[in-house]
N, C-alpha and C positions, 0 to 999 in steps of 0.2 A: 628763135630758140631762147630762152631765158637763161643768161649767165650772168648769176649776180655775186657780188661781193659784199660782204657785211664786215665793217669793222666798227670798232669803238673800245674803252677801257674794259677793265676785266668785271663782271658783274653789270655790265649795261644791258644784257638781253640778247648777245647775238646769237648763243645758241639757240636760246628759245623762239627767236625769230626765224632762224635757219630752219629749226625742225618744223617749224608750222607750216612756211612756205614749200618746204620739200613734201611734206604729206599731202598738201591743198593742191599743189602744182603738178607732183608726180616729179621731182627733180632730185639729182643725184647730191650727196652733201660730203662736204671734206672739211673736218675741222683741224686747221692748222695744228692745233695742240698735239694732235696725233704724229705729225711727222716733223715736228720743230726739233723736239727732243729724241737724244739718244737713251737706249734703255740700260742707262747706269745707276749707280748710287754712290753719290748726290748725280742728279741729273746734268747732263751737259749738253749743250746745242748741238744739233747735226751740222756737219758742212753744209754751207749752202747751195754747194753744186748737188748734194744728194737729196736735199729738199727739193730742189729745181726740178730733179728728175721725177721725184714722186708727183708735184704738181702737174708737169707735163703730161706725165702716163693719165692723170686722173683727168685732165682737160679733153686729153686725145679721146679717151675711153667713154666720155660722157657729153652728149650734145646738150643737155639742158642740167646746168646746175647752180649749188651755191656754194662758195667758198667763205667761211669764217673765221676770224682769228683777230688778233692784235699786234700781229709781226710784220711790221712796215717792211721789211726786208723781204719776205715770202709774198705779203700782198702786191709789193710792185712787180713780181714775176708774172701774177697771173692778171693784174690790169688790162693787158693788150688785149685778151680775150673774153673781157667782161663786156656786157651790154649794159648793165647797170650797176650802181654803187650805192650802198646804203650805209650812211654814218650815224651810229646811235651815240650821242653826246647829252646823256642825261645828267641832270643835276646831282650833285653828291647827295642830297636829301631823298633823292627818289631812289 
């Protein structure tokens, strides 16, 4: 089963690549932006323990997946379950 982590800077194409992989390979998708923040104004980060529970639940519920984002603390939580890691490191001009 494919379990892919995609990370890189904002605007590097993480979401675009994740959506393409999910569509072509029938993988589940988790965008870390959706679980990193509390629904407050101004936004505040969720406690890491709360985000960890959501990541663990996603991994448990899906055999094949893509997790993408730029949050190193959250990506670290998913790394042990990943089979593949993709780093998007595009030049600023791109």
